[in-house]
C-alpha positions as CSV (number, residue, x, y, z in Angstrom):
1,X,86.2,83.0,138.4
2,X,87.2,85.1,135.4
3,X,88.8,83.6,132.2
4,X,92.1,85.2,133.2
5,X,92.1,83.6,136.6
6,X,91.2,80.2,134.9
7,X,94.2,80.6,132.7
8,X,96.5,81.3,135.6
9,X,95.2,78.3,137.5
10,X,95.8,76.1,134.4
11,X,99.3,77.4,134.0
12,X,100.1,76.7,137.7
13,X,98.7,73.1,137.4
14,X,100.7,72.5,134.2
15,X,104.0,73.8,135.5
16,X,106.2,71.2,137.1
17,X,107.2,71.8,140.6
18,X,111.0,71.8,140.8
19,X,112.5,71.7,144.3
20,X,116.1,72.6,145.0
21,X,116.9,68.9,145.5
22,X,115.7,68.2,142.0
23,X,117.8,71.0,140.6
24,X,120.9,69.7,142.4
25,X,120.3,66.2,141.1
26,X,119.9,67.6,137.6
27,X,123.1,69.6,137.9
28,X,125.0,66.5,139.1
29,X,123.6,64.4,136.3
30,X,124.6,67.0,133.7
31,X,127.9,68.2,135.3
32,X,130.1,67.2,132.4
33,X,128.5,69.3,129.7
34,X,127.6,72.1,132.1
35,X,131.3,72.5,133.0
36,X,132.2,72.7,129.3
37,X,129.4,75.1,128.7
38,X,130.7,77.4,131.5
39,X,134.2,77.3,130.0
40,X,132.8,78.3,126.6
41,X,130.7,81.1,128.2
42,X,133.8,82.5,129.9
43,X,135.7,82.5,126.6
44,X,132.8,84.3,124.9
45,X,132.7,86.9,127.6
46,X,136.5,87.4,127.4
47,X,136.3,87.7,123.6
48,X,133.5,90.3,123.9
49,X,135.6,92.3,126.3
50,X,138.7,92.2,124.1
51,X,136.6,93.4,121.1
52,X,134.8,96.0,123.1
53,X,131.5,94.5,122.1
54,X,128.2,94.3,124.1
55,X,126.0,91.2,124.0
56,X,123.6,93.1,121.7
57,X,126.4,93.5,119.1
58,X,127.2,89.8,119.2
59,X,123.5,89.0,118.8
60,X,123.3,91.2,115.7
61,X,126.5,89.6,114.2
62,X,125.1,86.1,114.8
63,X,121.6,86.9,113.7
64,X,120.0,85.8,117.0
65,X,118.1,87.5,119.7
66,X,119.9,89.2,122.6
67,X,118.1,86.7,124.9
68,X,119.8,83.9,123.1
69,X,123.2,85.5,123.6
70,X,122.3,85.8,127.3
71,X,121.7,82.1,127.4
72,X,125.1,81.5,125.8
73,X,127.0,83.5,128.5
74,X,125.1,82.0,131.5
75,X,127.1,78.8,131.1
76,X,124.0,76.5,130.9
77,X,123.6,76.3,127.1
78,X,123.9,72.8,125.5
79,X,125.8,74.2,122.5
80,X,125.4,72.6,119.0
81,X,128.6,72.4,117.0
82,X,127.0,74.7,114.4
83,X,126.5,77.4,117.1
84,X,130.1,77.0,118.3
85,X,131.5,77.4,114.8
86,X,129.4,80.6,114.2
87,X,130.6,82.0,117.5
88,X,134.2,81.2,116.7
89,X,133.9,82.8,113.3
90,X,132.2,86.0,114.5
91,X,134.5,86.4,117.6
92,X,137.7,85.3,115.9
93,X,138.6,82.9,118.7
94,X,138.8,79.1,119.2
95,X,136.2,78.0,121.7
96,X,136.6,74.2,121.3
97,X,139.6,72.3,120.2
98,X,139.4,68.8,118.8
99,X,142.6,66.9,119.2
100,X,143.7,65.2,116.0
101,X,145.0,61.6,116.1
102,X,148.6,62.8,115.4
103,X,148.6,65.4,118.2
104,X,149.7,65.1,121.8
105,X,148.4,66.9,124.8
106,X,151.0,68.5,126.9
107,X,149.9,69.8,130.3
108,X,151.5,72.9,131.7
109,X,152.4,73.1,135.4
110,X,150.4,75.7,137.2
C-alpha cells in the first residue's frame, strides 16, 4: 500500500463514527445554547441584509475568515461574549440583552 493510502486508512480509523442517533442526542443535550445561537444567527443575517452586506464584508470588518462568519450564521456557534460584542459593534445591532436588576420583562401578546 502507498504512503497516501496509509494516511487515508489512519484518518478513517482516527475519525469517530457519529450516527444520526448520536447527533440527535447531542442536539437534545445542547438544545438551550443551540436555540440561542440560532436566534443570534438570524439577527446577524437580518443585519447583513439591512446593511446590504455579504458575509465576506462582515468577515473583513471583523478580521476573521469568511469560513468563520459562515459558522456564525449556521446557528451552531457557541459564541463567546467577546465575539458577540464585536458583532454588535460592527453591525450596529443588539444581539443579546442582559436584563438589569432594576428592569422588568414585559411580554407582548402575539
